[in-house]
DODREN-648007 format. One line per 3 residues: number of its first residue (from 1); for each residue x, z, y of N, C-alpha, C. Coordinates in steps of 0.2 Angstrom, whole numbers. Each point is the difference from the previous one (the first is absolute). Layout:
N
NUM) X/Z/Y/X/Z/Y/X/Z/Y; ...
END
This chain:
358
1) 146/35/-17/-1/6/4/-7/1/3; -3/-6/2/-7/0/3/-4/-1/-6; -6/3/0/-5/-1/-5/-5/-6/2
4) 1/-6/-2/-3/-5/2/-7/-1/-3; -4/5/1/-7/0/-4/-5/-5/3; 0/0/7/-5/-5/3/1/-7/-2
7) 7/-3/0/1/-7/-2/-2/-1/-7; 2/5/-4/-1/0/-8/-8/0/-1; -4/4/4/-7/0/-1/-3/-7/2
10) 3/-3/6/-3/-6/2/2/-6/-5; 6/0/-3/1/-5/-5/-4/1/-6; -2/6/-2/-4/2/-6/-7/-3/2
13) -2/1/6/-7/-2/2/0/-8/0; 5/-3/2/0/-7/0/0/-3/-7; 4/3/-4/0/-2/-8/-7/1/-3
16) -4/5/2/-6/2/-3/-6/-5/3; 1/-1/6/-6/-4/4/1/-7/1; 7/-2/0/1/-7/1/0/-2/8
19) -1/5/4/0/-1/7/7/0/3; 1/-3/6/6/1/4/-1/5/5; 4/6/0/-1/5/4/1/-1/7
22) 4/-5/2/2/-2/7/-6/-4/3; -5/-2/-4/-6/-4/2/-6/5/2; 1/6/-2/-5/5/1/-2/1/8
25) -6/-1/2/-1/0/7/0/8/2; 3/1/6/1/6/3/-5/2/5; -6/-3/0/-6/2/4/-6/0/-4
28) 1/1/-7/-6/1/-4/-4/6/1; -7/-1/2/-4/6/2/-1/5/-6; 0/-3/-6/-1/4/-6/6/5/-1
31) 6/-3/1/6/4/-1/0/6/6; -2/-3/6/1/5/6/-5/6/-1; -6/-2/-3/-5/6/-1/2/5/-5
34) 5/-1/-4/3/5/-4/3/6/4; 2/-1/6/3/5/4/-5/3/4; -6/-2/-1/-6/4/4/-5/3/-4
37) -1/-3/-6/-5/2/-5/1/-2/-7; -5/1/-5/1/-3/-6/-5/-6/-2; -3/-3/5/-5/-5/-1/3/-6/-4
40) 6/-2/1/3/-6/-3/1/1/-8; 0/7/-2/1/1/-7/-7/1/-3; -5/-1/4/-7/0/-3/-2/7/-3
43) 3/5/3/-2/7/-2/0/4/6; -3/6/-1/-2/5/6/5/6/-1; 2/4/5/4/5/0/-2/5/-5
46) -6/1/-1/-2/6/-5/1/-2/-7; 2/-7/-2/2/-2/-6/8/2/-2; 3/1/6/7/1/-1/2/8/0
49) 6/2/-3/2/7/0/1/2/7; -3/6/1/0/4/7/-3/-5/5; -5/-4/-2/-4/-4/5/5/-4/5
52) 5/-3/-3/5/-4/4/-4/-5/4; 1/-1/6/-4/-4/4/4/-6/2; 6/-1/-2/4/-6/1/2/-4/-6
55) 1/-6/0/2/-4/-6/7/-1/-1; 5/4/3/7/-1/0/4/4/-6; -4/3/-4/4/3/-6/4/-5/-3
58) 6/2/-1/5/-5/-4/3/-5/4; -2/-1/7/2/-5/4/7/3/3; 6/-4/-1/6/3/3/-1/2/8
61) 3/5/2/0/3/6/-6/3/3; -6/-2/-3/-6/3/2/-4/3/-5; 3/2/-6/-4/3/-5/0/8/-1
64) 5/3/4/0/7/0/-5/4/4; -1/6/-1/-5/4/4/2/0/7; 7/1/1/3/0/7/-2/-7/4
67) 1/-5/-4/-1/-7/3/-7/-1/1; -4/2/-4/-8/-1/1/-2/4/5; 3/6/1/-2/4/6/2/-3/7
70) 5/-4/0/2/-4/6/-5/-5/1; -2/-4/-5/-5/-5/0/-6/2/3; -3/6/-2/-6/3/2/1/2/8
73) 6/2/2/0/2/7/1/-6/4; 3/-5/-2/2/-6/4/-5/-6/0; -4/0/-6/-5/-5/0/2/-7/1
76) 5/-2/-4/3/-7/1/-6/-6/-1; 1/-5/5/-5/-5/0/3/-7/-2; 7/0/0/3/-7/-1/7/2/-3
79) 3/-6/-2/7/1/-4/5/3/5; 0/-2/6/5/3/5/0/8/0; -6/2/-1/-1/8/0/3/3/-6
82) 0/-4/-5/3/3/-6/8/0/0; 2/-5/4/8/0/1/2/6/5; -5/2/4/2/6/5/-1/6/-4
85) -5/0/-5/-1/7/-4/6/0/-4; 3/-5/-3/6/0/-5/6/3/4; 1/-2/7/5/2/4/-1/8/1
88) -6/2/2/-1/7/1/2/4/-7; -2/-2/-5/1/3/-7/7/1/-1; 4/-5/2/7/0/-2/5/3/5
91) -3/2/6/4/3/5/0/8/-1; 4/3/4/1/8/0/-3/2/7; -4/5/-1/-4/3/6/-3/-6/5
94) -2/-5/-4/-4/-5/4/-7/0/-1; -2/3/-6/-8/0/-1/-2/8/1; 3/4/-4/-3/7/0/3/3/6
97) -4/4/4/2/3/6/1/-5/6; -1/-6/-1/1/-5/5/-6/-5/0; 1/-6/-3/-5/-5/1/-7/2/-3
100) 0/4/-5/-6/3/-3/-4/4/5; 4/5/4/-3/4/5/-3/-4/6; 4/-5/2/-2/-5/6/-6/-4/-2
103) -1/-2/-6/-6/-4/-2/-6/5/-1; 1/6/-3/-6/4/0/-2/3/7; 5/0/4/-2/2/7/-3/-5/4
106) 0/-7/-2/-2/-5/3/4/-3/5; 6/2/1/5/-2/5/3/-7/-3; 1/-1/-6/2/-6/-3/-4/-3/-5
109) 1/-6/-2/-3/-3/-6/6/-3/-5; -2/-2/-6/5/-3/-4/3/-6/3; -3/-3/5/3/-6/3/5/2/6
112) -1/6/3/4/2/6/5/5/-2; -1/4/-5/5/5/-2/7/-3/-2; 5/3/0/7/-2/-2/0/0/-7
115) 1/-5/-4/0/0/-7/6/-3/-3; 3/-5/3/7/-2/-2/5/0/6; 6/-1/-2/5/1/6/-1/-6/5
118) -2/-6/-3/0/-6/4/-6/1/6; -5/4/-2/-5/1/5/2/3/6; 5/4/0/3/3/6/2/-5/5
121) 5/-4/-2/3/-5/4/-5/-5/3; -4/-3/-5/-5/-5/3/-5/3/5; -2/6/-1/-5/3/4/4/2/7
124) 6/3/0/3/1/6/1/-6/4; 2/-5/-3/1/-7/4/-6/-2/3; -6/0/-4/-6/-2/2/-2/4/6
127) 2/7/1/-1/4/6/4/-1/6; 5/-5/-1/4/-2/5/7/3/0; 2/4/-5/7/3/0/5/-6/-2
130) 6/1/2/5/-4/-1/1/-1/-8; 1/-6/-2/1/-1/-8/5/4/-3; 6/0/3/6/4/-3/-2/7/0
133) -3/3/6/-1/7/0/-6/1/-5; -4/-4/-1/-6/1/-5/3/0/-7; 5/-4/-2/4/0/-6/3/7/-1
136) 4/2/5/4/6/-1/-5/6/-1; -6/0/4/-5/6/-1/-2/0/-8; -2/-6/-2/-2/-1/-7/5/3/-5
139) 6/-2/1/6/2/-5/1/8/1; -1/2/6/1/8/0/-6/3/-3; -6/-2/1/-6/3/-3/0/-1/-7
142) 1/-6/-3/-1/-1/-7/6/4/-4; 6/1/3/5/4/-4/-1/7/1; -5/3/4/-1/7/0/4/3/6
145) 4/-4/3/5/3/5/-4/3/6; -6/-3/2/-4/3/5/-3/7/-2; -3/0/-6/-3/6/-3/6/6/-1
148) 6/-2/-2/5/5/-1/4/2/7; -2/-3/5/3/1/7/7/-2/1; 2/-6/-4/7/-2/0/1/-5/6
151) -6/-2/3/1/-5/6/-4/3/6; 1/6/1/-4/4/5/0/-3/7; 6/-1/2/1/-3/7/-3/-7/1
154) 2/-4/-5/-3/-7/0/-8/0/-1; -2/5/-4/-8/0/-1/-3/2/7; 3/4/4/-4/2/6/0/-6/5
157) 5/-5/-1/0/-6/5/-5/-5/-3; 0/0/-7/-5/-5/-3/-7/2/1; -1/7/-1/-6/3/0/-3/-2/7
160) 4/1/6/-3/-1/7/-1/-7/0; 4/-5/-2/-2/-7/0/-6/-2/-4; -1/3/-5/-7/-1/-4/-6/2/4
163) 1/6/3/-6/3/4/-1/-5/6; 6/-2/3/-1/-5/6/-3/-6/-2; 0/-2/-7/-3/-6/-2/-7/1/-3
166) -3/6/1/-6/2/-2/-1/0/-8; 5/2/-3/0/2/-7/-4/7/-1; -5/0/-4/-4/6/-1/4/6/-2
169) -2/6/2/3/6/-1/1/1/-8; -6/-1/-3/0/1/-8/5/-5/-3; 1/-5/3/5/-5/-4/7/3/1
172) 2/3/5/6/3/1/1/6/-4; -6/4/-1/0/6/-4/1/-2/-7; -3/-6/-2/1/-2/-7/8/-2/-1
175) 3/-3/4/7/-2/0/4/6/-1; -1/5/3/4/6/0/-1/4/-7; -4/-2/-5/-1/3/-6/3/-4/-6
178) 1/-6/1/2/-4/-6/7/1/-2; 1/1/-7/6/1/-3/3/-6/-3; -4/-4/-3/2/-7/-3/-6/-5/0
181) 2/-6/2/-5/-5/0/1/-6/-5; -5/-3/-3/1/-5/-5/0/-7/4; 4/-5/-2/-1/-7/3/-6/-3/-2
184) -3/-4/5/-6/-3/-1/0/-6/-6; 5/-3/0/1/-6/-5/0/3/-7; 3/6/-1/0/4/-6/-7/2/-2
187) -4/3/5/-6/2/-1/-5/-6/-2; 1/-6/3/-4/-6/-1/2/-2/-7; 6/0/-3/2/-2/-6/-4/4/-6
190) 0/7/2/-3/4/-5/-8/-1/0; -3/-1/5/-7/-1/0/-2/-7/-3; 4/-5/1/-1/-6/-3/0/0/-8
193) 5/4/-2/0/1/-7/-7/4/-3; -1/5/4/-6/5/-2/-6/-5/1; -1/-4/5/-6/-4/1/-1/-5/-6
196) 6/-3/-3/-1/-4/-5/-2/3/-7; 2/6/-1/-2/4/-5/-7/2/0; -2/2/7/-7/2/1/-5/-6/-1
199) 2/-6/1/-4/-6/-1/-1/-1/-7; 5/1/-4/-2/0/-8/-4/5/-2; 0/6/3/-4/6/-1/-7/-2/1
202) -2/-4/5/-7/-2/2/-2/-6/-5; 4/-5/0/-2/-6/-3/3/-2/-8; 5/4/-2/2/-1/-7/1/7/-3
205) -5/4/0/0/7/-2/4/2/-6; -2/-4/-6/4/2/-6/7/-1/1; 2/-6/3/7/-1/1/4/5/4
208) -4/3/5/3/5/4/1/6/-4; -5/2/-4/1/7/-3/5/-1/-6; 0/-6/-3/5/-1/-5/7/0/3
211) 1/-3/6/7/0/3/1/7/3; -4/4/3/1/7/2/2/4/-5; -4/0/-6/2/5/-5/6/-2/-4
214) 2/-6/0/6/-2/-3/6/2/4; 0/-1/7/5/1/4/1/6/4; -6/2/3/0/5/5/-2/7/-3
217) -4/0/-5/-2/7/-3/6/3/-3; 1/6/2/6/4/-2/-2/4/-6; -6/2/-1/-2/5/-5/-6/-2/-4
220) 0/-6/-2/-6/-3/-3/-1/4/-7; -5/2/-2/-1/4/-6/-6/-3/-4; 1/-3/-5/-6/-4/-4/-5/6/-2
223) 2/5/-2/-4/5/-3/-6/2/5; 2/1/6/-4/2/5/-4/-5/4; 4/-6/1/-3/-5/4/-3/-6/-3
226) 1/-1/-7/-3/-6/-3/-6/1/-4; -2/6/-1/-5/2/-5/-7/1/3; -1/-3/6/-6/0/3/0/5/7
229) -5/-2/4/-1/4/6/-1/7/0; -4/2/-5/-1/8/-1/7/4/-2; 4/-3/-4/6/3/-2/4/1/6
232) 1/-6/4/4/0/6/-2/5/5; -7/0/1/-2/4/6/0/8/-2; 0/1/-7/1/7/-2/7/2/2
235) 5/-4/-1/7/1/1/1/1/8; -3/-4/4/0/0/7/-2/7/2; -6/2/-3/-3/6/2/5/6/-2
238) 3/0/-6/4/5/-2/6/1/5; 3/-6/2/6/0/5/-3/3/7; -5/-2/2/-3/3/6/-1/7/0
241) -2/3/-6/-1/7/0/6/4/0; 6/-3/-2/7/3/0/2/1/7; -2/-4/5/2/1/7/7/-1/1
244) 3/5/3/7/0/2/4/1/-7; -3/3/-5/4/1/-6/1/-6/-4; -3/-6/2/1/-6/-4/7/-2/0
247) 3/-2/-6/7/-2/-1/1/-7/4; 7/-1/1/1/-7/3/-2/-6/-5; 0/2/-6/-2/-6/-5/-8/-1/1
250) -4/6/1/-7/0/1/-1/-4/6; 3/1/5/-1/-3/7/2/-8/0; 5/-2/-4/2/-7/-1/-6/-3/-4
253) -2/3/-5/-5/-3/-4/-7/-1/4; -1/5/4/-6/1/4/-1/-7/4; 6/-1/3/0/-6/5/-2/-6/-4
256) 3/-1/-6/-2/-6/-4/-7/0/-2; -2/6/-2/-7/1/-3/-5/-2/5; 1/1/7/-5/-2/5/-1/-7/0
259) 6/-4/-1/-1/-7/0/-4/-2/-6; 1/3/-6/-3/-2/-6/-8/2/1; -1/6/3/-7/2/1/-4/-6/5
262) 4/-2/5/-3/-6/4/-1/-6/-4; 4/-1/-5/-1/-6/-4/-6/1/-5; -1/5/-2/-6/2/-4/-6/-1/4
265) 0/3/6/-5/-1/5/-2/-7/1; 4/-4/0/-1/-7/2/-2/-4/-6; -1/4/-6/-3/-3/-6/5/-3/-5
268) 6/1/1/5/-3/-5/3/6/-5; 2/-3/-6/2/5/-5/6/-2/-4; 3/5/-4/6/-2/-4/-2/-1/-7
271) 4/-4/-3/-1/-1/-7/5/5/-4; -2/2/-6/5/5/-3/7/-4/-1; 5/4/-1/7/-3/-1/-1/-3/-7
274) 3/-6/0/0/-4/-7/7/-1/-2; 2/3/-6/7/0/-2/3/-7/-1; -4/-5/0/2/-7/-1/-1/-5/6
277) -4/3/5/-1/-4/6/2/3/6; 1/6/0/2/3/6/8/-1/2; 1/-1/6/7/-1/3/4/6/-1
280) 7/0/1/4/6/0/-2/4/7; 1/-4/6/-1/3/6/-5/-2/5; -3/-6/-1/-5/-3/5/-7/1/-3
283) -4/1/5/-8/0/-1/-2/-8/-1; -4/-1/-4/-2/-7/-1/-8/-1/1; -2/-5/3/-7/-2/1/-3/-3/-6
286) -4/3/-4/-3/-3/-6/-8/1/0; -3/-6/-1/-8/0/0/-3/5/6; 3/-1/6/-3/3/5/2/8/1
289) 4/2/-4/2/7/0/8/1/0; 2/6/1/8/1/0/2/3/-7; 5/-4/-3/3/3/-6/7/3/2
292) 0/7/-1/6/4/2/6/-2/-5; 6/1/3/6/-1/-4/2/7/-4; 5/-1/-4/2/6/-3/3/6/4
295) 3/-2/6/3/5/5/-6/5/3; -6/-2/-1/-6/4/2/0/6/-4; 3/0/-6/-1/6/-4/5/5/2
298) -2/6/1/5/5/3/6/1/-5; 6/0/3/6/1/-4/3/-6/-2; -4/-6/1/3/-6/-3/4/-3/6
301) 7/-1/0/4/-2/5/0/-8/-1; 3/-3/5/1/-8/0/3/-2/-6; 6/3/-2/4/-3/-5/-4/1/-7
304) -3/6/-1/-4/1/-6/-6/-5/-1; -3/-1/6/-6/-5/0/3/-7/-1; 5/-2/2/3/-7/-1/2/0/-8
307) 3/5/-2/1/0/-8/-6/-1/-4; -5/4/2/-6/0/-4/-4/-7/1; 0/-3/6/-3/-6/1/4/-6/-4
310) 6/0/0/4/-5/-4/-2/1/-7; 0/6/-3/-1/1/-7/-7/-2/-2; -5/1/5/-7/-2/-2/-1/-7/1
313) 4/-4/4/-1/-7/0/3/-4/-6; 3/4/-4/3/-3/-6/-5/0/-6; -5/4/1/-5/0/-6/-3/7/0
316) -5/1/-4/-4/6/-1/4/5/-4; -1/6/2/3/6/-3/-3/2/-6; 3/2/-5/-3/2/-7/-3/7/1
319) 3/4/4/-2/7/0/3/3/7; -2/6/1/3/4/6/7/1/-1; 2/1/-6/7/1/-2/4/-7/2
322) -3/-5/-2/3/-7/1/1/-1/8; -6/2/3/1/-1/8/5/5/3; 1/6/-3/5/4/3/7/-3/-1
325) 1/-2/-6/6/-3/-2/2/-6/4; -4/-5/0/1/-7/3/0/1/7; -5/4/3/-1/0/7/4/6/3
328) 4/3/-4/4/6/3/-4/5/4; -6/1/-3/-5/5/4/1/7/-3; 1/5/5/0/7/-3/-6/2/-3
331) 1/5/-4/-6/3/-3/-5/3/5; 2/3/5/-4/2/6/-4/-5/3; 3/-6/1/-4/-5/4/-5/-3/-5
334) 3/-1/-7/-5/-3/-5/-6/5/-1; 1/6/0/-6/5/-1/-4/-1/6; 2/-1/6/-4/0/6/-4/-7/0
337) 3/-5/-2/-3/-7/-1/-6/1/-5; 2/4/-5/-6/1/-6/-5/4/3; 1/5/4/-5/4/3/-4/-4/5
340) 3/-5/3/-4/-4/5/-4/-6/-3; 1/0/-7/-4/-5/-3/3/-7/0; 7/0/2/3/-7/1/2/-3/-7
343) 1/5/-5/2/-3/-7/-5/-1/-5; -6/1/3/-6/-1/-5/0/4/-6; -1/-4/-6/0/3/-7/7/-1/-3
346) 5/-1/3/6/-2/-3/3/6/-4; 2/-2/-6/2/5/-5/7/4/2; 1/6/-2/6/4/2/6/-4/-3
349) 1/-2/-6/6/-2/-3/-1/-7/-3; 6/-3/-1/0/-7/-3/-3/1/-7; 2/5/-4/-2/1/-7/-7/0/-1
352) -3/-4/-4/-7/0/-1/-2/5/-6; -5/3/1/-3/5/-5/-5/-4/-4; 0/2/-7/-5/-4/-4/-7/2/3
355) -1/5/3/-7/2/3/-2/-5/5; 5/-3/4/-2/-4/5/-3/-7/-2; 1/-1/-7/-2/-6/-3/-8/0/-2
358) -2/6/0/-7/1/-2/-5/-4/4
END
């Protein structure tokens, strides 16, 4: 039921690098800098599409424009700040129109704003409120009961007690707007996963991109992404110019293309798909470059890619006809492969012409 993409990604990175993900330090300065700038990637914002000033593209939880906007507003300095940001991102009416406003007005910081449900109870206890009362306030707030007015009488009593214990007015205001809050342990687990992926992005870049494109990329397209930076950026520009009329497919591809563009900016490249060396579904690291799999070809599904991979592993194809028959490749896909130069000078049919012997 759940998409276990993060654990799958971690396992893939362990296999590619030989490292133990549980031994990755959670206080690495290079990894932390990704959430502040692009210096750890050894590139500048002007080298990235739309002058992206953060290094978190493709990092789980922190790679979307929304999440990067939160990072710019909150300016995280340590791991614990990232846990708080993850809490804000997964809550309802916790960030927009709430913590975001308080931080911009200077009333709160990422350290003092309400970010996870646990924050409420621990803070109120620290202010001298009874622990049981603090727990009840937390439960009512995090379930949205206060915001919906379902505990109106109790809230008036709790609110007076909070004021009597010098709880700031902005804190009470924030509690009254929350519809749902994320648990801190859940946020911490998400951030630990994201951090481990980010660590590989900094220190094992080819492994990171190979794992990302194999597991996380939803719309990877060999035609636009693997034939050089210029082809890629032309397509990015084309989608930008479509604006709101861009299709869902365009938008999904755009997300993956920005990670590819970053990879190119860092000086890494793709090899052309090789009929006899490419994997069915996974990107491979070969001679310091990434070798795309068959599924990178638009229209090539997992099952078709696996069938072609098995057929290719049994020996060379005599012709395009032979490849279509043994690899169960449709004529449309075969023509696309030919157009992309993957089939080289392979003859059309098995039957040889006398003219071929000249």
